[in-house]
N, C-alpha and C positions, 0 to 999 in steps of 0.2 A: 488812471488813479482809481483806487477802489472806494466804494461807498462805505462809510462807517455807520450811517444811519439810513434806513429805508422805511418810509411810512407809506403804506398802501391802503387806500380806501378806508381810512380811519374815520369812525363815527364815535364820538363820545360826548358826554355832557351831563346834564343834571335831570333828575326825575321830572320836575315840573317847570324847568327853565330852559335856557339856551342850550342848543346842541350844535356841534360842528359835524358836517356830514361829508363823507367821501373825500377826505383830504389825502393827497398823495404828494410826496416829495422825497428827495434823497439828499444827503450831505456827504460830500467827498472828504476822505481823510486829508487832514492838513489844511482845511479851508475854514474860514470864518463865515458863518451864516447868520443872517439877521432875519427875523420875522417881523414885518411891519404891517400896519393896518390901522384903520380908525378905531376909536374907542368902541367897544362892544362888538368887535368883529370876530372874536374868538381866540385871540392870541393866548390869553391866560388859560382858557379851556384846553387849547392844544398843548401847552406846556404841562398842565396838570395831567393830561392823558399820557404824555410821554414819560413824565416822572413817576407815574403810577398812583397819584393821589385820586385820579378818576379812572374807573375801570372802563376800558373800551367796550362799546356795544357791538362794534363790527370792525373788520379790517385787520391789518397785520403790521406789527412794528418790529423791526429787526435792528439790533445793535451788534455790529461786527458779526453779522449773519446768525445771531442767536435771538430767539424769541424774547423780546424785552419783557413781556408779561411774566415769563417764567424765571427771570433772573432773581437772585436773592437781593435783599436790601443792600448788602455790602457791595455786591457786583454793580448794582445801579449807582450807588454812591461813588464808586471808584471810576465811573465812566460818564456820569451826567452831573453837570453843575448848572444851576439856573440862578441868576442874580436878578431879583425883582427890583423895581424902582422904590417901592415902599416897604422898608424893612427896618426894624429897630436895631440900630448899630451905634448907639451912643457910646462914646468912650472906647471905641475900638479903631485901631489904625488900619489903613489899607493893607499893610503887610500881614497883620494878624487875621484880617478877613480872608486874604488869599491863603494863609496857612491853614485855615479851617478846612480847605479842600483836601488837605493831607490826612485828616482824621480817619477816613475809612481804611487807611493803610497802616494805622497804628494797632498794636496789640491791645488787648483789653485794659491793661493797667499801665499804659504809657501816658505819662502826665506832662511831658515836655517835648517840644519839637527837637528833632535831631539836626545836625549840620546838613544832612542830605535834604531834609524838609525845607530848610532855608535856601539851599542851592536850587531846588526845584521851584520854589516860590519866586525867587529872583529871576530864574530863567524865563518863567511865564510872564512876569511883570515886564521884563525887557521885551519879550516877544509882542506884548500888547501895548508897548510904549507907555507903561504906567509906573515904571520903577521910580521915577522922580516924585511920585505921589506916596511912596511907601510909608512915610512917617506922618502923613496927614491923617486926621480923623475922618472916618467915613461921612460924618455929618458936614464936613467942609467941602465935599464934592457936590457938583450939581447933579440933578436927577437925570439929565440928558447924557 
């Protein structure tokens, strides 16, 4: 099975604060991967580095064998999704939240989701065993 994400000796962080150093791992295509650790261990810093909101100080990040740093915002958005525990999601259903993942695939003036968008969202909610939650509001779900 091929790797979809390769992180090699990544160092990133903040000017005067916490940095993660020499982080290396890979994620195989078709797998679910969790990053776990105690508070303050660098999980959020790692995600921000991968997502591009923190510039890496050293190391290499490859997504589908392409340099992640050089990908356009649209390419990143089409391939990376991060759901944080603390996010303002009042009055939005689980289905609508999942459908937001389809926005990078819409043209500039697309205002409504297509049948295909709903089919894809339902496919992935089934895959993650969350389809039964689709009509619940995000605020009704536990943080865990």
